[in-house]
Structure formats: C-alpha cells, structure tokens
C-alpha positions in Angstrom: 35.3 150.1 95.1 33.5 147.6 97.8 29.9 145.4 96.7 29.0 147.1 99.9 29.1 150.6 98.5 26.7 149.0 95.3 23.8 147.6 97.2 24.0 151.2 98.9 24.3 152.4 95.4 21.0 150.5 94.2 19.1 151.4 98.2 19.4 154.7 97.4 17.9 154.3 93.7 15.1 152.3 94.2 14.5 154.5 97.4 15.1 158.3 96.1 15.5 158.7 99.9 18.6 158.3 101.8 17.1 157.6 105.5 15.0 154.8 103.9 17.7 153.5 102.2 19.5 153.6 106.1 16.6 151.7 107.3 16.5 148.7 104.5 20.0 148.7 104.5 20.2 148.8 108.8 23.1 151.1 108.2 23.2 154.6 109.9 22.8 157.2 107.0 25.7 159.4 107.9 27.1 156.3 107.1 25.3 155.8 103.7 26.2 158.9 102.6 29.7 158.1 103.7 30.2 155.8 101.7 28.2 157.3 99.0 30.6 159.6 98.8 33.8 157.3 98.5 31.7 155.4 96.0 31.9 158.8 93.6 35.7 159.5 94.2 36.1 156.0 93.4 33.8 156.7 89.8 35.3 159.6 89.7 31.6 161.4 89.3 28.6 161.9 91.1 25.7 159.6 91.0 22.5 161.8 92.4 21.7 165.1 92.4 20.2 166.2 95.8 17.1 167.4 95.5 14.0 168.7 98.2 12.1 165.7 97.0 14.5 163.3 97.7 17.9 161.5 96.0 17.3 162.2 92.3 19.5 159.6 89.9 22.0 161.6 87.1 22.8 160.7 84.2 26.3 158.9 85.2 23.8 157.1 87.7 21.5 156.1 85.3 23.9 154.4 83.3 25.8 153.0 85.3 22.4 151.8 87.7 22.2 148.5 85.1 25.9 147.7 85.7 25.5 148.3 89.7 22.4 145.7 90.3 24.3 143.6 87.5 27.9 143.0 89.7 25.6 142.8 93.0 23.7 139.8 91.8 26.7 138.1 90.1 28.4 138.4 93.2 25.7 137.4 95.3 25.0 133.9 93.1 28.8 133.5 93.3 28.2 133.3 97.0 25.1 131.3 97.2 27.2 128.7 94.7 30.0 128.4 97.1 27.7 127.6 99.6 25.8 124.9 98.0 29.8 123.6 97.0 30.7 123.3 100.3 29.1 120.2 101.1 31.5 120.2 104.7 28.8 123.3 105.6 27.2 123.0 108.5 24.8 126.0 107.9 20.8 126.1 108.7 17.7 127.5 107.2 17.0 129.8 110.2 12.8 130.1 109.3 10.4 132.3 111.5 7.4 131.5 113.5 5.0 133.9 114.0 2.0 132.1 115.4 0.5 128.8 116.5 2.4 125.7 115.4 -0.7 124.4 114.9 -1.7 126.9 112.6 1.2 127.3 110.5 0.5 123.1 110.1 4.9 122.7 111.5 4.1 118.7 112.3 3.7 118.0 109.1 6.2 120.7 107.8 8.9 118.9 109.9 7.4 115.4 108.7 7.5 116.1 105.0 11.3 118.0 104.5 12.5 114.4 106.6 11.1 112.0 104.1 12.3 114.6 101.0 14.7 112.8 99.3 17.4 116.1 100.1 16.2 117.2 103.4 16.4 121.0 104.9 19.0 121.2 107.4 16.8 124.3 109.3 16.5 126.1 112.9 13.1 126.8 113.2 12.6 131.0 115.4 10.2 132.5 117.6 9.4 135.7 115.5 6.8 138.4 115.2 4.8 140.1 112.6 6.0 143.9 112.7 10.1 142.4 112.8 10.1 140.7 109.6 11.3 142.7 107.9 14.2 144.0 110.8 15.2 140.0 110.9 15.2 139.3 107.4 17.9 141.7 106.8 20.0 141.8 109.5 20.4 137.9 108.6 18.6 136.8 112.2 16.0 134.2 110.1 16.2 133.8 105.8 12.4 133.1 105.9 9.4 133.2 108.1 6.0 133.3 108.2 4.2 136.9 108.4 0.7 138.6 109.3 -0.3 141.4 106.4 1.4 143.5 103.6 5.0 144.7 103.5 6.6 146.2 101.1 10.3 145.5 100.5 12.0 145.2 97.2 14.3 143.1 98.9 11.4 140.2 99.4 9.7 138.6 97.8 6.6 136.5 99.1 3.8 133.9 99.0 0.3 134.0 100.1 -0.5 131.0 102.5 -3.9 132.0 103.7 -6.2 134.4 104.3 -8.3 135.0 107.7 -11.3 136.6 109.2 -10.3 138.6 112.2 -12.6 138.0 115.0 -13.8 139.8 118.8 -13.5 137.4 121.3 -14.1 137.4 125.0 -13.8 135.7 127.8 -16.9 132.7 128.3 -18.9 134.3 130.9 -19.0 136.8 129.1 -21.4 136.5 126.0 -24.5 136.2 127.4 -23.7 139.9 128.3 -21.5 140.9 125.5 -22.4 139.0 122.3 -25.7 141.3 121.8 -23.7 145.2 122.4 -23.8 147.1 119.8 -20.0 148.4 119.0 -20.8 151.6 121.0 -21.0 149.6 124.2 -18.9 147.0 123.0 -15.3 150.1 122.3 -16.2 150.8 126.3 -15.5 147.0 127.6 -11.9 146.6 127.9 -9.7 145.5 125.6 -6.6 143.8 125.1 -4.1 144.9 122.3 -2.1 144.0 120.4 1.5 146.1 120.1 1.4 149.1 117.4 2.8 147.6 115.0 1.5 144.5 114.3 -0.9 143.8 111.6 -3.9 143.7 113.7 -4.0 146.8 115.7 -4.4 148.4 112.2 -7.1 146.4 111.2 -9.1 146.1 114.6 -8.4 150.5 114.4 -9.8 150.7 111.8 -12.7 148.9 112.8 -13.5 151.3 115.6 -12.3 154.2 114.1 -15.0 153.5 111.2 -17.7 153.6 113.1 -16.7 156.5 115.3 -15.7 154.6 118.3 -12.5 154.7 120.6 -12.0 151.4 122.0 -10.5 151.2 125.9 -7.2 150.0 125.5 -5.7 148.4 129.3 -2.7 146.5 127.3 -1.0 145.5 124.6 0.6 142.4 124.2 2.5 140.6 120.7 1.8 137.2 121.8 -1.5 135.3 120.8 -1.7 132.4 123.1 -0.6 135.0 126.1 -3.7 137.0 123.9 -6.4 134.4 125.0 -4.8 132.9 127.8 -6.1 137.2 129.5 -9.1 136.6 127.7 -9.8 133.3 129.4 -8.6 135.0 132.6 -11.1 137.7 132.0 -8.9 140.2 131.5 -10.9 141.9 128.4 -12.0 140.9 125.0 -9.6 141.0 122.2 -9.1 140.5 118.6 -7.7 137.1 116.6 -7.5 135.5 113.7 -9.9 133.1 112.9 -7.9 130.3 113.1 -6.4 130.8 116.0 -9.6 132.5 117.4 -11.6 128.9 117.0 -8.8 126.9 118.3 -9.0 128.9 121.1 -13.2 128.7 121.4 -12.9 124.8 120.8 -10.7 124.3 124.2 -13.3 126.9 125.8 -10.4 129.4 126.3 -12.7 132.4 125.2 -15.9 133.1 123.5 -16.3 134.5 119.6 -18.5 137.1 119.0 -18.1 138.3 116.0 -15.7 139.4 112.8 -14.6 143.0 112.3 -15.1 143.9 108.2 -11.1 142.8 107.6 -9.2 140.1 106.5 -5.4 139.7 107.8 -3.0 137.5 105.3 -0.7 134.6 106.1 2.5 134.3 103.9 5.9 133.1 103.8 8.3 136.3 103.0 12.5 135.3 102.3 15.0 137.7 100.8 15.0 137.8 97.1 18.7 136.8 96.6 17.5 133.8 97.7 14.6 132.9 95.7 16.3 130.4 93.6 18.4 128.8 97.0 18.1 124.6 96.6 16.3 125.4 100.1 13.9 128.5 99.7 12.4 126.2 96.9 12.3 123.3 98.5 10.7 124.9 100.9 8.1 126.6 99.0 7.5 123.3 97.5 6.3 121.6 100.3 4.7 124.4 102.0 2.0 124.2 98.2 1.8 120.3 99.2 0.4 121.5 102.9 -1.5 124.6 101.6 -2.1 123.3 97.3 -1.4 127.4 96.7 0.6 128.3 93.2 4.1 129.0 93.9 3.9 132.1 92.8 2.7 135.4 94.7 
C-alpha cells in the first residue's frame, strides 16, 4: 500500500468518477484504475461498486474512507513539519500572478514581506486564471492569484476584490461607438479572451442574453496585449475595471460601458498547505493590503 494509492482512493470517493479523479490528480485514467486495483488487492476487498452513474463506495469502502483521510493528512503534516525543521532548506514559495502587478499591488506586497520579522522566500511567476488548478496541483506554483470561481476539494481561497467588466474601444472610436445599440456593438470587430478565461463566459453571456453574437476576430489571453491591440484600433474588447481604468488614464483606450457582470479576484492555495507559515504569512499580508477577512 502506498500513500499515492490512498490519495487516488480519496479522489475517486469525492468525485464519484474515475475520469474526474484522474483530471483532478493529473494522472491518466488507466493509471488511476490500476492503482485502485492494486490497493484493493492489498486490502483484500473491493472499495467501490462500478455503476452506470459512477463509482459508489462499498460498505467496507465507507469504513476505510475516514481512515484513509486521516493517514493522508498525517503524512502531509509530517512532510510540512520536516520542511519547517530543515533550516538548510532553500525552498521557495512560488506565487502565480494572473494580472497587472500594479493591480495586485505586488510592490507593496514585497515591501511588507521584507519588513516582516520572518520574510517569505518566494518567486513570482506569470500564470493564467484558466490554468490555476492545473498549475497548483502540479506544483508549478504553491499559491496564486486568479479571476473567477474554481471548484476543487483540494483548494481553498480568499476573495480579494470584485470588479465590474468594462466594454472598451480605441480612443478614436469613442464618438462613433459610445451610443451604439448592443446589436450594432456586436457587429464591430472584437478582441476576445481565450475560451477558458473567466472573462470569456461573462462576456459571451452578456451578448447571448441580448440575443446577439459578437464578431470575434482573435483570442488573446493577456490583458496588457489586449489593451495595446485596442489602442492600435484592431477592435473592441472587455476588460476588468481596474485594468480598463488604468489604460484609459494612460489614453490607451476608452471605456464606453459596463456589462451586467462582475469578476472576482482571488488568492488560492492547496488546503493541505493552509496552516503552513508561508501561506499564513501571505494571507496576513494580503489582509493588511486589502483589509479583508482571513476566511473566504
């Protein structure tokens, strides 16, 4: 019996589905099935019943569930304690940044960290909101910022802010665009965010609710690049209000309207690392910056 087999058992039990469990763990479905089979052979009994609706725990499987959870939690706690005792460790806390550094107040974040009694040893990595679950569960990052909502029993997060979404256009288009109906707006060229981006669904839902489909000419996953393309008169777009206002102030684009939707900016981390010194310290710093509660 191996600890990874227990983690696979827990993932299947939570999701009730081999495919979803493999996606959560970033392991192929055949590998998940194989490890489950080995675990059942070691235990000497079946943990799940395969049904048309998915994987259903057997009576013995339900009894094993709490025990497996306790073992995995103790194992993870032991690893974290070992890392904290290793005074020669050069480990870094990798933090994913999903948007403009000024919006995230990264300079202030760094200063507060340096000024604390025990500064955090961290690396800042550019990431995308749509890749957050993949990046954090694959250990590419230890924590990070992301837009929108996520559903994962492995991740906890705090909400930092909620922003409106603004329709933006080139400064030279303002007089022609600002009074257009939604129908005519939809016919303009649109620079769209990539399909997995939280902005994409909100923007698509806005036009769909009005009965129109925007003319999408390209898909971009970088807010700053979108701003530059709008400024170059390539087309209109939709951006979170702080980015839109920042670029409007720089005369890079014009805000012509807000859509009936909001997007949340969050900071997330693995639940198993929630009580580590590094994550606790980061949350305390963010609480000081944003004046927010420490629990989402």
